[in-house]
C-alpha positions in Angstrom: -6.7 2.8 12.7 -9.2 0.1 13.5 -9.2 -2.1 10.1 -12.4 -4.3 10.1 -10.9 -7.6 9.3 -13.2 -7.6 5.8 -10.4 -4.3 4.9 -7.6 -6.9 5.3 -9.3 -10.1 3.7 -9.9 -7.8 0.3 -6.4 -6.1 0.0 -5.0 -9.6 0.0 -7.3 -10.6 -2.2 -7.1 -7.6 -5.1 -3.7 -8.7 -4.4 -4.1 -12.4 -5.1 -6.0 -11.4 -8.5 -3.7 -8.8 -9.4 -0.6 -11.2 -9.8 -1.6 -14.4 -10.5 -4.7 -14.1 -12.7 -3.6 -14.3 -16.5 -3.5 -10.6 -18.9 -5.5 -10.5 -22.1 -3.5 -11.5 -24.6 -3.8 -8.8 -27.4 -2.4 -11.3 -30.3 -4.1 -11.6 -32.8 -2.9 -14.9 -35.1 -0.4 -17.6 -33.6 2.6 -16.5 -36.0 1.6 -12.7 -36.1 5.0 -12.4 -34.0 6.9 -13.9 -36.9 9.1 -11.4 -38.9 7.8 -10.5 -42.1 10.8 -10.3 -43.5 11.4 -13.7 -43.1 8.7 -14.7 -44.5 8.2 -16.7 -47.4 5.1 -15.9 -49.6 2.9 -18.6 -50.9 4.3 -19.8 -54.2 7.5 -18.1 -54.2 10.9 -20.3 -55.1 12.9 -21.6 -52.2 16.0 -19.7 -51.2 18.8 -21.2 -53.3 21.6 -23.4 -50.8 24.1 -21.2 -49.8 22.3 -17.9 -49.6 22.1 -16.2 -47.0 18.6 -14.4 -45.5 18.4 -10.9 -45.1 20.1 -10.1 -41.5 17.8 -8.6 -39.0 19.6 -6.1 -37.6 19.9 -4.3 -41.3 19.6 -1.4 -42.3 16.7 -1.5 -43.7 14.5 -3.0 -41.1 12.9 -1.1 -37.8 13.8 -2.8 -35.0 10.8 -3.5 -32.0 11.7 -1.4 -29.1 12.4 -3.5 -25.5 9.3 -3.6 -23.2 7.8 -0.8 -21.6 9.7 -1.0 -18.1 8.9 1.9 -15.2 10.6 5.1 -15.3 12.2 6.4 -12.6 10.2 8.9 -10.7 11.8 12.0 -11.0 10.2 13.2 -8.1 11.9 10.8 -5.6 15.0 11.7 -7.3 14.4 15.3 -7.0 12.6 15.8 -3.2 13.3 12.3 -1.9 10.0 11.6 -2.2 6.9 10.2 -4.4 3.4 11.2 -6.8 2.1 7.4 -6.8 -1.4 5.8 -5.7 -1.8 3.1 -5.2 -5.0 1.5 -7.5 -4.2 5.1 -9.2 -6.5 6.4 -5.5 -4.4 5.9 -2.5 -1.8 8.3 -1.6 1.8 7.1 -2.0 3.8 9.3 -1.8 6.8 7.7 0.8 7.7 5.0 -2.1 10.5 5.3 -4.2 12.5 3.9 -5.9 16.2 2.4 -4.0 18.2 2.5 -7.8 17.9 5.4 -8.1 19.7 8.7 -5.8 18.1 8.4 -2.1 17.8 12.0 -0.4 17.7 11.7 3.1 14.5 13.3 4.1 15.0 16.8 6.5 12.5 17.0 9.9 10.1 19.0 7.5 10.5 17.3 4.1 9.1 14.3 6.8 6.1 16.4 8.3 5.2 17.7 5.0 5.0 14.8 2.8 2.7 12.6 5.5 0.9 15.8 5.5 -0.3 15.4 2.0 -0.9 11.9 2.2 -3.5 12.3 5.5 -5.3 15.3 4.3 -5.5 14.2 0.3 -9.4 14.1 -0.6 -9.2 10.4 -0.9 -9.1 9.3 2.7 -12.3 11.3 3.2 -14.4 8.6 1.4 -11.6 5.7 2.3 -12.3 7.5 5.7 -16.1 6.9 5.2 -16.1 3.4 4.1 -14.5 2.2 6.8 -17.0 3.7 9.2 -19.5 2.1 7.1 -18.7 -0.9 8.2 -17.6 -0.2 11.8 -21.5 1.1 11.9 -22.3 -2.2 9.8 -20.5 -4.9 12.4 -21.7 -2.5 15.4 -18.8 -1.9 16.6 -17.5 -0.3 19.7 -21.6 0.1 20.6 -20.9 3.1 22.8 -20.6 5.4 19.1 -24.2 4.4 18.8 -26.8 3.7 15.7 -28.2 6.8 12.9 -25.6 9.5 11.8 -24.6 10.7 15.0 -23.1 7.6 15.5 -21.3 7.2 11.9 -20.5 11.0 12.6 -18.5 9.5 15.5 -16.9 7.2 14.0 -15.9 8.7 10.7 -14.3 11.4 13.4 -12.7 9.3 15.1 -11.3 6.8 12.1 -10.0 9.9 10.5 -8.2 11.2 14.0 -6.8 7.8 14.4 -5.1 7.4 11.2 -4.1 11.1 11.1 -2.3 10.2 14.8 -0.9 7.3 13.6 0.7 8.5 10.6 2.0 11.3 11.8 3.2 9.3 14.8 5.1 6.3 12.5 6.4 8.9 9.5 7.2 11.9 11.1 7.0 12.5 14.6 9.2 9.4 15.8 10.8 9.3 12.1 12.2 12.9 12.9 13.0 12.2 17.7 14.9 8.7 16.1 16.6 10.1 12.5 14.5 7.0 10.9 13.7 7.3 7.0 9.8 6.8 6.9 9.8 6.1 3.7 9.4 2.1 1.9 11.7 0.9 -1.2 10.4 -2.0 -2.8 13.0 -4.8 -3.9 11.4 -5.2 -7.0 12.6 -8.4 -7.6 12.8 -12.0 -7.0 10.1 -14.3 -6.4 6.9 -13.5 -5.0 7.3 -15.6 -1.4 11.0 -13.3 -1.2 9.6 -10.3 -1.9 6.8 -10.5 0.3 8.4 -11.3 3.1 11.2 -8.5 2.2 8.3 -6.3 2.5 6.9 -7.5 5.6 9.8 -7.2 7.9 10.3 -3.8 6.9 7.8 -3.3 9.8 10.6 -4.0 12.1 13.8 -2.9 9.5 14.0 -0.1 8.7 16.6 2.6 6.8 18.4 5.5 9.0 18.5 8.8 7.6 22.5 8.1 7.5 22.0 4.7 5.8 22.5 2.1 8.4 19.8 -0.5 8.9 18.0 -0.5 11.7 15.2 -1.6 14.1 12.1 -0.1 13.2 11.0 2.3 16.7 8.8 4.4 14.8 6.7 1.5 13.3 6.3 -0.4 17.0 6.5 1.8 19.2 4.9 4.6 17.3 1.6 2.4 16.8 2.0 1.4 19.8 1.4 4.9 21.5 -1.2 5.9 18.7 -3.0 2.8 20.0 -2.5 4.0 23.1 -3.7 7.4 23.1 -7.0 6.6 20.9 -8.2 4.3 23.1 -7.5 6.4 26.7 -9.1 9.6 25.3 -12.0 9.3 22.6 -12.8 6.4 21.8 -16.7 5.5 24.0 -15.2 4.1 27.4 -18.9 1.9 27.6 -22.1 2.2 26.0 -25.4 1.1 27.8 -26.8 -2.8 26.8 -30.1 -2.7 28.3 -31.4 -3.3 31.9 -31.7 -7.5 32.9 -34.4 -9.7 34.4 -33.5 -8.5 37.3 -34.3 -4.0 36.3 -30.4 -3.9 36.5 -28.8 -1.5 33.9 -25.9 -3.7 31.9 -23.3 -2.2 29.7 -20.9 -3.7 26.8 -17.2 -4.1 28.5 -15.7 -1.0 28.4 -13.0 -0.4 25.5 -10.1 1.1 27.3 -8.0 -2.1 28.7 -5.2 -2.8 28.4 -5.5 -5.7 26.5 -8.2 -4.0 23.9 -5.2 -1.4 23.3 -3.2 -4.4 22.2 -5.3 -6.1 20.1 -5.4 -2.4 18.4 -1.7 -2.3 18.3 -1.2 -5.8 16.7 -4.1 -5.4 13.9 -3.1 -1.6 13.1 0.7 -3.5 12.9 -0.9 -5.9 10.7 -3.0 -3.8 8.2 0.8 -1.8 7.4 2.4 -5.3 7.0 0.0 -6.3 4.2 0.2 -2.4 3.2 4.0 -2.8 2.3 3.2 -6.4 0.4 0.8 -4.2 -1.9 3.1 -1.5 -2.3 5.7 -3.6 -2.7 4.1 -5.6 -6.1 2.2 -2.4 -6.7 4.2 -1.5 -9.9 3.4 -5.1 -10.8 -0.1 -5.0 -10.7 -0.3 -1.8 -12.2 1.7 -2.8 -15.6 -0.3 -5.7 -16.0 -3.8 -3.2 -15.6 -2.2 -0.7 -18.4 -1.8 -3.4 -20.3 -5.1 -5.1 -20.5 
């Protein structure tokens, strides 16, 4: 994919805003957390010396339940995948809780879950937004403008996403016996967790459970970038005539430099996505509380 820089900045901004903006407190008076059983009515006599207050764990009092925590996803314990969605919209089916039982995925399961995420209806809106940003920036001018240019950009973004998803999440993981799932750390400080999530670009888990270099991500995204650059993306576009009446063209995008740039952008985009996935449970809890 060729995500606009605006999309990357927007993802970082949403993560920062969700994690560091103070949550609105639902408490009313200052002493609302106090146990009413330990408060004395105004004018009531003080307890006699040596008398004991009622124990907080006495049978006639109800103890408050512990703070709500995310329950284990039963889908992850039975199928090894998830039904979660980032920001309640974008498919997040390959993010599972590592605290539960980790079930190795078969080749068929890898292709199935990648297909479910790739062809999810929400992706239609996502590709439409990316195509609109690309058209507004007039990136890859060979597509032109207007409805025709927008349609070509939309088709290219959809093809880019599909090819990259299958190479990184299904084809190479199946051939190399690597696990395409992301297992959040879910504990520690912000920097520690963010570093862990970003490092999953180059470190992954094998089907056997061993720690491995993430060939699927690194080479899968490179192969997808090369295929898209040298096939259906425009070779070059007519820019106009110079003062001498000679036709001039925009530089061709089908170069090794541009392919490397697209690959780097994709890896960076995937790294930011993993960081967002790491902190998504925290963001979800804050949103539900508010």
